[in-house]
KOLZADO-809676 format. One record per residue (C-alpha): residue in three letters; x, y, z. Coordinates in steps of 0.05 Angstrom, whole numbers. Layout:
N
resn X Y Z
Ala X Y Z
...
This chain:
486
resn X Y Z
Met -725 422 637
Lys -654 392 642
Ile -601 434 677
Met -541 444 633
Pro -480 417 665
Glu -414 460 674
Lys -381 413 627
Phe -407 357 584
Asp -375 288 573
Leu -391 295 498
Ile -416 347 453
Val -449 323 385
Val -463 374 332
Gly -510 352 279
Ser -578 314 278
Gly -572 270 215
Ile -560 199 222
Ala -486 202 239
Gly -498 254 296
Leu -555 214 326
Ser -519 147 320
Ala -460 179 360
Ala -503 207 413
Leu -545 144 419
Glu -479 101 425
Ala -452 150 473
Ala -515 148 515
Lys -505 74 529
Ser -449 97 578
Lys -492 111 640
Gly -473 167 682
Lys -446 206 621
Ser -472 273 597
Ile -482 286 520
Cys -503 349 492
Leu -534 342 418
Ile -538 412 384
Asp -560 434 315
Arg -582 496 280
Phe -644 460 253
Asp -678 393 273
Glu -670 327 237
Ser -713 342 180
His -661 393 150
Ser -607 341 146
Asn -585 303 84
Ser -599 241 117
Phe -672 257 122
Cys -675 268 46
Ala -643 206 26
Gln -689 165 -19
Gly -645 105 -41
Gly -637 66 21
Ile -584 32 65
Ala -533 -14 29
Cys -520 -74 76
Ala -499 -143 62
Phe -559 -176 100
Ala -585 -225 48
Lys -566 -300 51
Asn -531 -298 -17
Asp -491 -237 2
Ser -429 -223 43
Trp -396 -163 72
Gln -333 -185 32
Lys -377 -177 -33
His -402 -109 -8
Ala -329 -90 6
Gln -307 -110 -62
Asp -362 -69 -96
Thr -344 -6 -51
Leu -272 -15 -71
Ala -287 -20 -145
Ala -330 41 -143
Gly -275 80 -103
Ala -229 77 -163
Gly -170 54 -122
Leu -171 110 -71
Cys -208 76 -15
Asn -180 59 52
Asn -185 -17 55
Glu -187 -19 132
Ile -245 28 134
Val -283 -7 75
Asn -279 -73 112
Leu -292 -41 181
Val -359 -10 152
Thr -384 -64 110
Lys -372 -117 162
Lys -404 -79 220
Gly -464 -54 175
Pro -511 -115 188
Glu -496 -111 263
Ala -515 -38 263
Ile -579 -50 222
Lys -598 -108 266
Glu -594 -63 327
Leu -644 -16 292
Met -692 -72 279
Asp -687 -97 349
Ser -705 -27 372
Gly -768 -29 328
Leu -746 2 264
Glu -788 -36 208
Phe -757 -43 134
Asp -800 -55 75
Gly -819 -132 70
Gly -816 -144 142
Asn -753 -149 185
Ala -758 -226 184
Lys -751 -226 109
Pro -734 -155 83
Glu -738 -134 11
Phe -671 -116 -22
Gly -661 -71 -80
Leu -608 -65 -135
Glu -569 -1 -147
Gly -513 19 -193
Gly -447 -14 -178
His -475 -68 -135
Ser -463 -139 -152
Glu -524 -162 -109
Lys -590 -135 -85
Arg -572 -109 -19
Val -608 -41 -9
Leu -659 -38 44
His -716 15 41
Ile -771 40 84
Lys -837 63 52
Gly -802 57 -17
Asp -766 121 -26
Gln -772 152 45
Thr -715 111 78
Gly -673 170 103
Lys -734 205 132
Glu -759 144 168
Val -692 121 198
Thr -675 194 219
Lys -744 203 253
Phe -738 138 287
Met -666 151 314
Ala -688 224 335
Arg -746 199 374
Leu -696 148 410
Ala -648 207 425
Lys -703 247 457
Glu -721 189 501
Gln -653 182 532
Gly -641 217 599
Asn -569 232 588
Ile -577 265 523
Gln -593 341 524
Ile -618 369 459
Ile -606 441 439
Gly -636 467 378
Lys -628 532 340
Ala -553 531 358
Phe -500 539 308
Met -425 519 320
Ala -387 581 305
Gly -318 557 328
Ile -279 505 362
Ala -232 519 422
Ala -171 471 429
Gly -109 475 472
Asn -44 433 477
Asn -85 376 512
Gly -134 377 454
Phe -209 396 453
Ile -235 446 502
Gly -305 467 479
Ile -346 505 422
Glu -370 573 413
Ala -444 573 392
Ile -487 627 363
Gly -565 619 381
Lys -596 590 440
Ala -526 571 472
Asp -465 611 479
Ala -405 573 497
Ile -405 495 513
Ser -346 457 546
Gly -338 385 538
Asn -288 326 540
Ala -298 307 469
Leu -332 334 405
Val -366 295 347
Ile -377 334 286
Ala -433 307 242
Thr -453 370 203
Gly -460 342 133
Gly -428 363 68
Tyr -423 421 21
Ala -460 402 -43
Ala -504 464 -36
Cys -442 505 -49
Phe -461 490 -122
Glu -513 523 -165
Lys -545 456 -187
Ser -553 412 -127
Thr -601 361 -97
Asn -586 382 -26
Pro -622 430 22
Glu -593 500 10
Thr -565 499 82
Thr -514 442 63
Leu -456 493 59
Gly -402 454 101
Ser -395 497 158
Gly -375 446 205
Ile -315 427 157
Ala -295 503 156
Val -296 510 233
Ala -259 446 242
Glu -204 468 194
Gln -201 538 229
Ala -191 502 293
Gly -130 462 261
Cys -162 395 236
Ile -134 367 173
Leu -181 360 111
Gly -178 312 57
Gly -209 293 -11
Met -241 360 -21
Glu -238 354 -94
Phe -285 295 -95
Val -357 318 -107
Gln -407 266 -130
Phe -455 287 -179
His -520 249 -182
Pro -539 229 -254
Thr -613 230 -249
Thr -641 296 -224
Leu -704 326 -254
Gln -687 381 -304
Ser -742 433 -296
Ala -757 507 -293
Ile -796 494 -226
Gly -758 493 -164
Ser -689 464 -152
Asn -658 396 -178
Phe -703 342 -148
Leu -668 276 -142
Val -699 215 -176
Ser -672 157 -135
Glu -619 107 -165
Ala -671 53 -143
Val -714 71 -202
Arg -657 48 -248
Gly -648 -15 -205
Glu -720 -30 -220
Gly -713 -25 -297
Gly -706 50 -311
Lys -665 67 -375
Ile -627 129 -393
Val -642 150 -464
Asp -634 210 -512
Gly -680 248 -552
Asn -692 189 -599
Asn -704 141 -543
Arg -638 108 -553
Ala -598 84 -491
Ile -538 127 -481
Val -505 92 -422
Asn -512 29 -377
Pro -558 57 -323
Leu -527 11 -268
Trp -456 37 -279
Thr -425 78 -223
Arg -450 149 -213
Asp -388 182 -238
Lys -391 145 -308
Val -466 159 -314
Ser -462 229 -298
Ile -404 245 -349
Ala -445 205 -402
Ile -508 251 -388
Tyr -459 314 -386
Glu -429 299 -454
Glu -496 286 -487
Leu -527 353 -462
Ala -460 389 -476
Ala -468 366 -548
Gly -537 397 -553
Gly -575 337 -540
Lys -629 315 -488
Val -628 262 -438
Phe -686 227 -403
Leu -699 177 -352
Asp -746 122 -380
Ala -783 95 -323
Arg -843 68 -367
Glu -824 -4 -360
Val -805 -2 -286
Arg -819 -73 -256
Ala -852 -46 -194
Asp -917 -6 -189
Phe -882 65 -191
Ala -934 101 -148
Glu -928 45 -94
Arg -855 36 -97
Phe -835 110 -101
Pro -890 151 -73
Ser -855 212 -58
Ile -820 215 -125
Tyr -881 198 -162
Ala -919 258 -127
Glu -864 309 -142
Leu -863 285 -214
Leu -936 296 -221
Arg -928 364 -189
His -883 379 -251
Lys -937 350 -296
Ile -897 286 -312
Asn -929 220 -308
Pro -870 170 -302
Glu -912 110 -320
Thr -926 146 -390
Asp -878 202 -399
Leu -800 207 -404
Ile -767 246 -347
Pro -719 301 -369
Ile -656 293 -327
Glu -586 325 -316
Ala -532 312 -267
Ala -527 356 -204
Ala -481 362 -141
His -507 311 -92
Tyr -455 284 -42
Thr -384 311 -23
Ile -334 255 -6
Gly -280 305 21
Gly -281 336 94
Ile -248 326 162
Lys -196 271 155
Thr -210 216 206
Asn -178 148 222
Glu -210 80 240
Arg -230 108 308
Ala -267 168 272
Met -218 213 307
Ala -196 277 274
Ser -122 304 276
Ile -138 339 342
Lys -144 300 407
Gly -217 295 431
Ile -246 316 364
Tyr -286 265 321
Ala -324 268 256
Ala -373 224 224
Gly -418 224 162
Glu -412 270 102
Cys -372 321 140
Ser -315 271 147
Cys -268 238 99
Ser -262 169 127
Gly -231 136 66
Leu -295 91 57
His -314 122 -12
Gly -244 134 -44
Ala -255 176 -109
Asn -329 157 -119
Arg -383 135 -68
Leu -422 72 -81
Ala -495 81 -80
Ser -530 79 -15
Asn -466 72 23
Ser -474 142 56
Leu -529 126 107
Leu -490 62 123
Glu -425 100 137
Gly -464 155 180
Leu -493 97 220
Val -431 54 230
Met -378 110 233
Gly -424 149 280
Lys -429 91 329
Ile -353 85 327
Ala -347 163 339
Gly -395 161 397
Ala -365 100 431
Asn -292 127 424
Ala -311 199 442
Ile -347 184 503
Ser -287 146 531
Glu -242 207 527
Lys -216 225 596
Ser -226 297 621
Gly -167 341 604
Lys -131 394 645
Gln -170 451 612
Ser -211 493 653
Pro -292 481 641
Thr -298 558 633
Lys -319 593 569
Pro -274 579 511
Asn -238 641 484
Leu -245 648 407
Lys -226 702 359
Ile -285 739 332
Ser -278 774 265
Pro -291 849 271
Glu -355 870 236
Lys -352 907 166
Gly -392 926 109
Gly -388 896 41
Leu -420 851 -7
Ser -483 822 18
Gln -481 749 40
Ala -537 732 -9
Ile -505 759 -70
Ala -437 727 -47
Leu -471 660 -40
Lys -505 667 -107
Gln -442 684 -144
Met -401 628 -103
Arg -450 576 -127
Gln -448 599 -201
Ala -371 599 -199
Met -368 530 -169
Trp -417 502 -219
Ala -385 534 -281
Asn -314 520 -261
Cys -308 462 -216
Gly -370 418 -239
Ile -377 348 -272
Val -319 364 -320
Arg -258 409 -303
Glu -212 450 -340
Thr -149 483 -311
Ala -162 553 -335
Lys -234 549 -312
Met -214 527 -243
Glu -161 581 -235
Ser -213 631 -256
Gly -265 600 -208
Leu -213 602 -149
Ala -193 675 -162
Lys -271 693 -156
Ile -277 656 -93
Lys -218 693 -63
Met -247 759 -86
Leu -315 742 -56
Glu -279 726 9
Lys -246 795 14
Glu -311 832 -5
Ile -367 796 33
Glu -393 835 93
Val -376 808 161
Ser -426 807 217
Glu -440 762 281
Thr -501 730 251
Ile -508 654 238
Glu -526 670 165
Asn -462 710 155
Ala -420 657 189
Val -452 600 145
Ala -433 644 82
Arg -363 656 99
Asn -354 582 118
Ala -385 564 53
Leu -328 606 15
Leu -275 578 53
Val -298 507 37
Ser -307 526 -39
Arg -237 555 -38
Arg -208 488 -10
Thr -249 449 -65
Phe -217 490 -120
Glu -147 482 -91
Ala -156 405 -83
Ala -182 400 -152
Leu -127 440 -181
Ala -75 399 -143
Arg -99 333 -167
Lys -74 329 -240
Gly -104 268 -267
Ser -178 244 -271
Val -201 194 -220
Gly -271 175 -198
Cys -316 235 -194
His -258 281 -206
Cys -258 288 -281
Arg -205 337 -314
Ile -198 346 -390
Asn -130 380 -381
């Protein structure tokens, strides 16, 4: 058993691709101590669930400049050009490092297969086992992290607060297996907040806690109004919104109405396709994904999707797939710069919890895993170089809310999700957003308060939802995935 030091050189919170990438990069600095903590293991991360793949200009006929241009076009004028160039340029190098470590992509690393997805001008999306890319990459990186002698992994621990002083970061307050942990620097890689919506493709735990805790510590947020809705999720009474990968459309899948007529170009960017589907459903129509003429063998190319569709008694080779758009990815979060640093010295963020500027107003398909990989590496490299401040390595002092009775957290979360979906969804109206914001503020006042992880998560989710409504109301025009009709 590893003995916990009095103070770590780096604390990383989150075990998805961004967190693992940060920890592994930091671990290259021998003699430095890294603490990797998470409430769950890597299998509960959004990275693990990612089907589509990793976009990367790896093919001979492609270039990082082409990838950058596609990213900028999708982002509707709000991308940070410096970050776009940084991520697309460093992407191939980061992928090559994984390959050299033993990760094998479909087609073999000598000549990998590349898929086409919406908004891309070239086939550049790498996959593993068809639609299990996120799962395989995350498992591989988690195994590498466990093999590093200077990474201490603490599971079943939740970051409840961040302590920072005049000289920057001091430490974190944790609930679970750990109490208070001190460090020279912190990388937050806790994921987004798409599960704050009633209809979502995300694990129900994706509620933005890391973002809320960072803001409470003084970190600046950005882009909270930009929530990407995935156009092709299974519309069904069984379970939640299961995502049918963009790659299915890249292989020839079409989006059709009840009369089998195409209603939208299936390879347009997600914002445009989602709005087209929303409008058809709002008019009383039905929308389907027609995968009957997919060029590849469906069961072989998309094994997990095929199995899930069969569970819903749908054979994609013979049946139309009923679909609707659902909350999938959140672009907003902790505002960071080209070094992945937040607005407080010693605090960094990477992946979906951050607002790096890569995605602008709309994320290009399969750029999320790439961002986690590249910006995670950048965060880890810069954070591990942070010099020890003057703060004492003793327990950080954080304010704990006094316990009180009130509305149960389960009911509060249910009503929050309903309010977010009904009032801040795919198409937004001023009156509805104002009503939704008032509802969230009421829930914040009425929810019970306790020192449990579940209660902290619920209250953090309400804060993140309030910030989403406020940002959506503040941005008057429509741009990217923020669509206002008044």
